[in-house]
MDAnalysis code that builds the backbone (N, CA, C; Angstrom):
import MDAnalysis as mda
import numpy as np

u = mda.Universe.empty(348, n_residues=116, atom_resindex=np.repeat(np.arange(116), 3), trajectory=True)
u.add_TopologyAttr("name", ["N", "CA", "C"] * 116)
u.add_TopologyAttr("resid", np.arange(1, 117))
u.add_TopologyAttr("resname", ["MET", "ASP", "HIS", "THR", "ASP", "PHE", "GLU", "LYS", "SER", "ILE", "PRO", "HIS", "ILE", "LEU", "VAL", "ASP", "SER", "VAL", "GLU", "TYR", "VAL", "SER", "GLY", "SER", "VAL", "VAL", "THR", "ARG", "SER", "ILE", "LEU", "LYS", "GLN", "ASN", "THR", "GLY", "THR", "VAL", "THR", "ILE", "SER", "SER", "PHE", "ASP", "THR", "GLY", "GLU", "ILE", "GLN", "THR", "THR", "GLN", "TYR", "LEU", "PRO", "PHE", "GLU", "HIS", "MET", "ILE", "GLN", "ILE", "LEU", "ASP", "GLY", "GLU", "ALA", "SER", "LEU", "CYS", "LEU", "GLU", "ASP", "GLU", "PHE", "LEU", "ASN", "LEU", "GLU", "THR", "GLY", "GLN", "ALA", "ILE", "ILE", "ILE", "PRO", "ALA", "HIS", "ALA", "LYS", "HIS", "TRP", "ILE", "LYS", "ALA", "ASN", "LYS", "ARG", "PHE", "LYS", "MET", "LEU", "SER", "THR", "ILE", "ILE", "LYS", "SER", "GLY", "TYR", "GLU", "ASP", "VAL", "SER", "ILE"])
u.atoms.positions = np.array([
    [-9.191, -38.425, -18.018],
    [-8.361, -37.336, -18.656],
    [-9.707, -36.298, -19.354],
    [-10.021, -35.529, -18.868],
    [-10.772, -34.243, -19.224],
    [-10.235, -33.073, -19.970],
    [-10.565, -32.986, -21.585],
    [-9.707, -31.771, -22.032],
    [-11.299, -31.413, -22.921],
    [-11.689, -30.297, -21.653],
    [-12.898, -29.833, -22.407],
    [-12.786, -28.464, -22.159],
    [-13.571, -27.302, -22.486],
    [-13.239, -26.036, -22.602],
    [-14.983, -25.739, -21.961],
    [-15.425, -26.823, -21.359],
    [-17.068, -26.377, -21.147],
    [-16.546, -26.402, -19.238],
    [-17.324, -25.749, -18.417],
    [-16.994, -25.665, -17.318],
    [-18.145, -26.832, -16.542],
    [-17.537, -27.374, -15.553],
    [-18.545, -28.431, -14.733],
    [-19.319, -27.907, -13.932],
    [-20.467, -28.721, -13.744],
    [-21.548, -28.225, -12.297],
    [-22.428, -26.753, -12.399],
    [-21.810, -26.855, -14.028],
    [-23.149, -25.270, -13.993],
    [-23.770, -25.559, -14.983],
    [-24.820, -24.693, -15.552],
    [-25.617, -25.167, -16.706],
    [-25.258, -24.532, -17.905],
    [-25.542, -25.182, -19.173],
    [-25.240, -24.504, -20.442],
    [-26.415, -24.735, -21.704],
    [-26.111, -23.823, -22.255],
    [-27.697, -23.698, -23.554],
    [-26.687, -24.308, -24.564],
    [-26.336, -25.687, -25.053],
    [-25.871, -26.006, -26.088],
    [-25.921, -25.228, -27.712],
    [-26.969, -25.486, -27.517],
    [-27.366, -24.343, -29.149],
    [-26.366, -23.473, -29.148],
    [-26.572, -22.403, -27.970],
    [-25.753, -21.213, -27.977],
    [-24.280, -21.468, -27.873],
    [-23.929, -22.565, -27.753],
    [-22.746, -22.594, -27.095],
    [-21.250, -22.956, -28.128],
    [-21.849, -22.606, -29.384],
    [-20.660, -22.358, -30.956],
    [-21.860, -21.803, -31.922],
    [-21.005, -21.315, -32.220],
    [-21.352, -20.354, -33.363],
    [-21.596, -20.498, -34.947],
    [-22.689, -20.410, -35.817],
    [-22.217, -20.518, -37.097],
    [-21.154, -19.578, -37.725],
    [-20.283, -20.319, -38.514],
    [-19.387, -19.150, -39.211],
    [-19.405, -19.474, -40.847],
    [-19.485, -18.239, -41.490],
    [-19.733, -18.421, -42.852],
    [-18.600, -19.184, -43.802],
    [-18.798, -20.595, -44.259],
    [-17.961, -20.890, -45.221],
    [-17.389, -22.452, -44.185],
    [-17.749, -22.694, -43.162],
    [-17.274, -23.428, -42.256],
    [-18.090, -24.495, -41.550],
    [-17.034, -25.425, -40.626],
    [-17.304, -26.207, -39.553],
    [-16.881, -26.029, -38.117],
    [-17.417, -25.674, -37.436],
    [-17.024, -25.469, -35.965],
    [-17.475, -26.228, -35.212],
    [-16.916, -26.717, -34.431],
    [-16.486, -28.000, -33.159],
    [-16.174, -27.872, -31.641],
    [-16.763, -27.618, -30.872],
    [-16.168, -27.708, -29.599],
    [-16.556, -28.755, -28.665],
    [-15.371, -29.260, -28.322],
    [-15.606, -30.616, -27.163],
    [-16.344, -30.188, -25.801],
    [-17.187, -30.814, -25.447],
    [-18.313, -30.796, -23.957],
    [-17.402, -31.693, -22.843],
    [-17.026, -32.986, -23.491],
    [-16.702, -34.159, -23.040],
    [-15.592, -35.102, -23.689],
    [-14.332, -35.005, -22.904],
    [-13.575, -36.360, -24.058],
    [-13.181, -36.656, -23.083],
    [-13.277, -38.165, -22.694],
    [-12.842, -38.971, -21.980],
    [-11.874, -40.030, -22.786],
    [-10.979, -41.150, -22.045],
    [-10.597, -42.483, -22.557],
    [-11.879, -43.284, -23.493],
    [-13.556, -43.380, -22.515],
    [-13.953, -43.966, -22.556],
    [-15.443, -43.045, -23.836],
    [-15.400, -41.958, -24.377],
    [-15.813, -41.394, -25.665],
    [-15.762, -40.119, -25.590],
    [-16.365, -39.167, -26.186],
    [-16.534, -38.003, -26.594],
    [-18.152, -37.394, -26.543],
    [-18.296, -36.320, -26.308],
    [-19.414, -35.413, -26.543],
    [-18.917, -34.085, -27.593],
    [-19.406, -33.548, -28.348],
    [-19.158, -32.521, -29.083],
    [-20.007, -31.903, -29.593],
    [-19.993, -30.579, -29.526],
    [-21.156, -29.978, -30.287],
    [-20.422, -29.185, -31.387],
    [-21.152, -29.314, -32.931],
    [-20.575, -28.870, -33.928],
    [-21.759, -27.994, -34.578],
    [-21.073, -27.078, -34.860],
    [-22.304, -25.689, -36.629],
    [-21.752, -25.917, -37.428],
    [-22.382, -26.230, -38.875],
    [-21.878, -26.426, -40.226],
    [-23.118, -25.550, -40.655],
    [-21.927, -24.586, -41.444],
    [-22.991, -23.269, -42.718],
    [-23.474, -24.396, -44.185],
    [-24.225, -23.883, -44.386],
    [-24.629, -24.211, -45.907],
    [-23.539, -24.565, -46.711],
    [-24.033, -26.238, -47.371],
    [-23.325, -26.796, -48.099],
    [-21.744, -27.050, -47.336],
    [-21.700, -27.268, -46.302],
    [-20.430, -27.953, -45.850],
    [-20.671, -28.965, -45.274],
    [-19.768, -29.871, -45.820],
    [-19.690, -31.139, -45.588],
    [-18.494, -32.206, -44.300],
    [-19.063, -33.097, -43.943],
    [-18.348, -33.847, -42.806],
    [-18.000, -35.355, -44.082],
    [-16.768, -35.150, -43.713],
    [-16.312, -36.111, -44.732],
    [-16.121, -37.285, -44.311],
    [-16.418, -38.581, -45.001],
    [-16.627, -40.263, -44.757],
    [-15.792, -40.838, -43.749],
    [-16.656, -41.028, -42.660],
    [-15.887, -41.717, -41.636],
    [-16.921, -43.135, -41.436],
    [-15.677, -44.073, -40.869],
    [-15.766, -45.170, -40.883],
    [-15.530, -45.470, -38.830],
    [-16.331, -45.062, -38.131],
    [-15.665, -45.346, -36.540],
    [-15.915, -46.350, -36.218],
    [-15.237, -46.683, -35.316],
    [-15.260, -48.519, -34.870],
    [-15.998, -48.330, -33.785],
    [-16.968, -47.428, -33.127],
    [-17.743, -47.344, -32.016],
    [-18.960, -46.441, -32.553],
    [-20.433, -47.235, -31.563],
    [-21.406, -46.572, -32.111],
    [-21.447, -44.982, -31.589],
    [-22.338, -44.239, -32.770],
    [-22.000, -42.755, -32.450],
    [-23.335, -42.042, -32.662],
    [-24.002, -41.472, -31.742],
    [-25.264, -40.913, -31.824],
    [-25.296, -39.056, -32.394],
    [-26.047, -39.079, -33.175],
    [-25.912, -37.531, -33.883],
    [-27.384, -37.322, -33.097],
    [-27.276, -35.867, -32.684],
    [-28.467, -35.200, -32.428],
    [-28.555, -33.864, -33.359],
    [-29.821, -33.267, -33.686],
    [-29.336, -31.737, -34.490],
    [-30.320, -30.986, -33.636],
    [-29.515, -30.411, -33.289],
    [-30.144, -29.266, -31.878],
    [-30.976, -27.839, -33.109],
    [-30.157, -27.726, -33.844],
    [-31.106, -26.602, -34.799],
    [-30.594, -26.941, -36.391],
    [-31.662, -26.502, -37.249],
    [-31.213, -26.506, -38.507],
    [-31.765, -27.935, -39.334],
    [-31.091, -27.967, -40.510],
    [-31.204, -29.759, -41.302],
    [-29.952, -30.487, -41.648],
    [-30.199, -31.425, -41.676],
    [-28.713, -32.012, -42.600],
    [-29.100, -33.014, -43.255],
    [-28.531, -33.447, -44.377],
    [-28.474, -34.899, -44.801],
    [-27.610, -35.848, -44.518],
    [-27.509, -36.672, -43.910],
    [-27.192, -37.936, -43.398],
    [-26.951, -39.075, -44.830],
    [-25.554, -39.448, -44.969],
    [-25.540, -40.828, -45.763],
    [-25.295, -41.970, -45.194],
    [-25.773, -42.826, -44.858],
    [-25.389, -44.112, -43.892],
    [-25.278, -45.140, -44.633],
    [-24.566, -45.945, -45.019],
    [-24.473, -47.269, -46.064],
    [-25.080, -47.178, -47.254],
    [-24.726, -45.624, -47.576],
    [-25.116, -45.358, -49.084],
    [-27.032, -44.965, -49.252],
    [-27.351, -45.112, -48.171],
    [-28.978, -44.240, -47.756],
    [-29.132, -43.281, -47.461],
    [-29.473, -42.078, -48.424],
    [-30.080, -41.135, -47.455],
    [-31.282, -40.775, -46.585],
    [-30.800, -40.120, -45.525],
    [-31.714, -39.405, -44.553],
    [-31.579, -37.986, -44.366],
    [-33.090, -37.721, -43.999],
    [-32.727, -36.066, -44.016],
    [-33.420, -35.774, -42.529],
    [-32.593, -35.178, -41.485],
    [-32.283, -35.122, -39.828],
    [-32.660, -33.690, -40.148],
    [-33.742, -33.399, -39.192],
    [-34.375, -32.107, -38.591],
    [-33.818, -31.891, -37.063],
    [-34.452, -30.439, -36.995],
    [-33.994, -29.894, -35.319],
    [-35.131, -31.062, -34.605],
    [-34.217, -31.576, -33.596],
    [-34.867, -32.291, -32.223],
    [-34.629, -33.895, -32.955],
    [-34.196, -34.096, -34.262],
    [-34.123, -35.560, -34.204],
    [-32.724, -36.480, -34.172],
    [-32.783, -37.173, -33.694],
    [-31.485, -37.969, -33.399],
    [-31.133, -39.562, -34.249],
    [-30.292, -40.375, -34.245],
    [-29.958, -40.992, -34.953],
    [-28.400, -41.661, -34.280],
    [-28.728, -42.892, -34.234],
    [-27.167, -43.627, -33.574],
    [-26.936, -44.214, -34.850],
    [-25.599, -43.813, -35.229],
    [-24.821, -44.921, -36.435],
    [-24.006, -45.974, -35.607],
    [-24.464, -47.461, -36.164],
    [-23.831, -48.451, -35.468],
    [-22.238, -47.907, -36.216],
    [-21.546, -48.929, -35.321],
    [-19.925, -49.343, -35.054],
    [-19.467, -49.638, -36.465],
    [-18.710, -48.926, -37.154],
    [-18.160, -49.857, -38.721],
    [-19.120, -49.570, -39.403],
    [-20.111, -48.070, -39.445],
    [-20.964, -47.859, -40.887],
    [-20.648, -46.547, -41.246],
    [-20.351, -47.036, -42.696],
    [-19.747, -45.590, -43.757],
    [-20.655, -44.494, -43.678],
    [-20.247, -43.534, -43.109],
    [-21.173, -42.604, -43.180],
    [-20.638, -40.953, -43.608],
    [-21.627, -39.929, -43.750],
    [-21.299, -38.676, -44.309],
    [-22.420, -37.985, -43.756],
    [-22.175, -36.440, -43.065],
    [-23.273, -35.550, -42.747],
    [-23.044, -34.331, -43.835],
    [-24.220, -33.760, -44.456],
    [-23.971, -32.329, -45.344],
    [-24.905, -31.415, -44.702],
    [-24.381, -30.295, -44.812],
    [-25.620, -29.140, -44.324],
    [-26.243, -29.250, -45.932],
    [-27.680, -29.246, -45.536],
    [-28.623, -28.908, -46.521],
    [-28.789, -27.042, -46.352],
    [-29.500, -27.174, -44.760],
    [-29.072, -25.732, -44.408],
    [-28.449, -25.610, -43.406],
    [-28.023, -24.466, -43.229],
    [-26.905, -24.557, -41.376],
    [-27.471, -25.306, -40.357],
    [-26.742, -25.903, -39.859],
    [-27.083, -26.815, -38.909],
    [-26.285, -26.878, -37.507],
    [-26.358, -26.944, -36.098],
    [-25.958, -27.821, -35.385],
    [-26.285, -29.304, -34.837],
    [-25.258, -29.678, -34.020],
    [-25.858, -31.441, -33.851],
    [-24.565, -31.073, -33.008],
    [-25.479, -32.391, -32.205],
    [-24.928, -32.745, -31.466],
    [-23.993, -34.177, -30.621],
    [-22.710, -34.466, -31.070],
    [-22.616, -35.773, -31.038],
    [-21.688, -36.329, -30.165],
    [-22.025, -38.030, -29.816],
    [-21.822, -38.760, -28.449],
    [-20.863, -39.822, -29.326],
    [-19.709, -40.078, -28.793],
    [-19.078, -41.330, -29.138],
    [-18.911, -42.195, -27.818],
    [-19.194, -43.563, -27.929],
    [-19.128, -44.353, -26.721],
    [-18.160, -45.314, -26.902],
    [-17.166, -45.424, -26.894],
    [-16.068, -46.734, -26.983],
    [-16.734, -47.934, -26.234],
    [-16.503, -48.846, -26.891],
    [-16.563, -50.273, -26.691],
    [-15.433, -50.585, -26.151],
    [-15.392, -52.182, -25.226],
    [-14.572, -52.605, -24.401],
    [-14.953, -52.225, -23.096],
    [-15.797, -51.583, -22.522],
    [-16.261, -51.412, -20.864],
    [-17.505, -52.112, -20.622],
    [-18.069, -52.877, -21.439],
    [-19.170, -53.503, -21.058],
    [-18.743, -53.904, -19.942],
    [-18.215, -54.351, -19.074],
    [-18.204, -55.100, -17.650],
    [-18.051, -54.145, -16.640],
    [-18.147, -52.895, -16.874],
    [-17.501, -51.785, -16.049],
    [-19.679, -50.983, -15.516],
    [-19.879, -51.374, -14.576],
    [-21.397, -50.775, -14.269],
    [-21.202, -49.891, -13.647],
    [-22.256, -49.171, -14.017],
    [-22.667, -47.076, -13.911],
    [-23.657, -47.235, -12.822],
])
């Protein structure tokens, strides 16, 4: 079940696929399946994604700008081109030090016995 506004089988420039909006976080779904999701988000300066405890591993890649990630009470600065894998069940939140865009990939567990 795919719920996305990205057209398949054509190239996309991800960093240009979501705009900055003053005082907001904007998120677009790239892929959404039962086995995981891929989204792109833009954060205006000072915006915060609330604390999360996801039951799955979660990769964040900064496509533009800078962010501050709090991962299990440790603060990390992430810049354009950097990525981090957040372990399952890890408490985390992210804040825009400067406006930034990120690609977020969540792969749901429980499918380890399926070959790709």
